[in-house]
N, C-alpha and C positions, 0 to 999 in steps of 0.2 A: 277119336280124332279131334273132336271139338274141344275136348279138355286140353289136349296137347297144344292146339292152336292158341287157346286162351292163355296158357302158361307162357308161350313164346312172346305174345303181345305184351303181357305184363312185364316180362323181363326187359323188353325194348323200352317200355315207358320208364322203368326204374333206372336204366343205365344211360339212355340217350335223351329222353325228354326232360329230365330234371337237372337243374344246375344248382349245386349247393355252394354256399359261401361258408366254408369251414376254415379254421386256423391250421389245417394240415392238408397234405396231399392225399387224395383217395388212392386206394390200391387198384381201383378199376382204371385201366388206361384209357377207356372210352369216355368216362365221365369227366366233365370240365369242372374243376374245383379251384378257383383262384386262391392263391396263398397270400395271406396278410400277416405281416409282422406285428407283434404286439406294440412296437414303437410307434406304428402309424396311429394307434388309438390312445397313446399316452397323452394326458392333458398337459404335462410339462409345468414349468414355473417361470415367473418373470425374473430376469437377471437383476442383480443389485448394481446400481451405478456407483462408480468410484467418486467420492467427493473431491471437489477441487482443492488443491493445495498449491500455494505459490512456489514451492520448491521444485515442482514438476513443470512449471511454466517457463517456456523458452524466452518469452518477452521480459519476464522479471530478471532472468539471468542476463539478458542483453543489456538491460538498464544498469544493473550492478557492474557489469563489465565496462560499460561506457563511463560510469562514474569513477571506476578505478583508473581508466586511462586519462580522464580529465584531471584527477588528483595527481597522478604521476607526472603529467605534463606541466601542470602549474608548479609543482614542487621543483621540477627540474629547471624551469624558466624563471621563477620569481621567489625562490626560497629565501634569498637575502632580504627581499622586501617584506616577505611575510614574517621573518624573524625580527626585522626592525619594527614592524607593527606591534608584535607582542611585547617588545621592550618598551615601546612608547605607551602601551596600555598599562603596563605594570608600574613603570617609573614616572608616569605622568609627564612626558616630555611635550613641549609645546609644538603643535602643528595646526595650521589653519584648516587644512582639508587634505584628504587623501589624494586629490587631483593636483595639489600644489607640489608634491615631492615624488610623484610617480609618473612613469611613462605611459603612453597610450596602451602599450602591450600589457603593462601591469594592471591597468584598469580593466582591460578585457579579461585577463586571467581572474581577477577578483570578482567580476560579474559572473563568470562561469562558475565560480565557487558558490556564490549566492544562489544561482540557479540550481546547483547541485544540492544545496541545503533544502530548498523547497521540494525538489523531486524526492529526496530520501525521506523527508518528513511525511510526504504523501504516501510513500511506500510503506512506512511504518504504520500509519493510520489505516491503510488498506488491510494490512495483515491483522490489525487489532479488531476492526469492525467485522471482517468476515469470520473471525474467531468467536466473537460474542453473538453475532447474528448470522449463522450459516445460511439462512434463507435468502440472503442477498445474492449469493452466487447461484442459487437455484432458480431465481427469477430474472437475474440481470447478468449481462456479460461482465466478466471481471475487468475487462479493459475499459468499459464505461466507468465502472466504479473507481478504478485506478486513475483515470483521467480527471474525474471529479475531485478526488482527494488532492492530487498534485496541483490542479488549478486552484483549489481553495487555499492551499499552503502558500503558493506563489502570490496570490492575491492578498493574503494576510500580511506577508512580508512587505509587499508594495504599499499597502495602506499604512502600516506602521512607519515605514520610511517617510511617507508623505506627512503624517501627523507630527513626527519628530521634527521634520524640517519646518513645518508651519509654526509649531509652538516655539521652536528656537528663534524663528524670525520675529515672532510677536513679543516674546518675553525676555529674550537674551540677545547679546551682541553676536555679530558674525563670527568672531574669533572662538568663543566658547561653543557656539553651535557647530562650527566645523570640527572642533576637538571631539565633541560628543558623537557626531555622525561617523567620524573615523573610528572611534572606540566601539560604537555599536556595530559597525561593519566588521571589525575584527572578530567580535563575538560570533557573528553570523558565519564568517568564513571558517573559523575553527570548529564550529558546531557541525559543519558539513563533513569534516574529517572524522569526527567522533561518530556521527550518524552512519557513516559508511560501514564501519566495523560492527556497529550495533545492528544494522539491517542484515548483515551477513549472518550473524549469530541468530537473529530472530527468525530468519526464513529457513535456514538450512540445518539448524540444530533443534527445532521445535521447542522453543522456550515455553515454560509454563506461563499461563496467563498472569498469575499473581506476580511471578518473577519479572515478567515483561512490564507490568504496570509499575512495579517498584523501581526498576531501572529507568523507565521513562520519567517518572516523577523526580527521581534523583537528577537526571539531566536537566529537566526544566527548572528545578529549584537551584541548581548550580549556575545556570545561565542568569537567572533572576538575581542571584546574589552578586554575580559579577557586574550586572547592570547597576544594581543599587550601590555597589562600591564605587563605580565610576561616577555615578550621580553625586555621591558625597564629595568626591575629589573635585568635581567641577563646580557644583552649585551650592555647596553647604557653606553658609555664612554664620548662622547663629542657631539657637534652639528653635526659634520660630521657623527658620528656614528648613530645619530637619522635619518639623511637622508637615510643612508644605510638601517636602519631598516624599514623605510617606503617603500623603494624599494623592499626589501625582503618580506615585508608583502603583498604588492600588487601581487608579483609574486607567493607566496606560499599559500596565503589564499583567496584572492578575485578572481584572474584569474582561479584557479582550480575549484571553485564553478561554474563560468560561463561556463567553458568548460564541466564540468560534466552535467550541465542542458541541454546544447545544444546537448551533446552526447545522453542523454536519449530521447530527442525529435526526433533525427534522428533514434534511435533504434525503437521508436514507428512507425515512417513512414515505416521503413524497415519491421517490423512485419506485418503491414497492407498490404504491397505489396506482401509479400511472402504468407500470409495466407488469 
């Protein structure tokens, strides 16, 4: 009898007193064995974040759409005036200033085109810098970077306008200064139209970096050639005058571009350090 009692007590200990943590359900209906899935113990892995691209940004699309409406509106309202400007630029017709033959509406439309040129230039620079330095969008908001580049381009155009006006006031008469400012403005306005199509292809067709740099340099060189051509038409008097024009061209056109580019590079470095 003692042996049978000991066996019963042992069975009770085995089936009731013990709780096993097994990865399966025991056949004993009395024994409590919580079931654990293998997924609960899986270590897992960290997800890979999708890199930022401008073509998936709604704000970039909104900027391009706004530029399209601005261009369409200006062409619809002031196309005759714009056509007259390009004729005056090529044929060298005499005008003292764009404000002397244009209405207030035309002036507003042309200022909106100049603003569009600065915005699209900043957009192209934004795409270039985030391509060559992807760490910028990893540490900084893309909207901060875009605002910095657009602001830098608008400031660059404003400073150039101021220097041209000041040098014309110091060295030349009011008539030729007005002709030059009108011609320079024409280049800025039509550059905005070209930059719109260039920005579309750049953002939504994933242009190769070398191809992008080649087209950008081609656009910059083309605008500088047009500027130099107009300088010769307006200010060339003799061989010595040509040498002076080349000196001014290097000081006012080539050197500021290099300084502006290096300034943006330093701004990028400063933003990465601060943030």
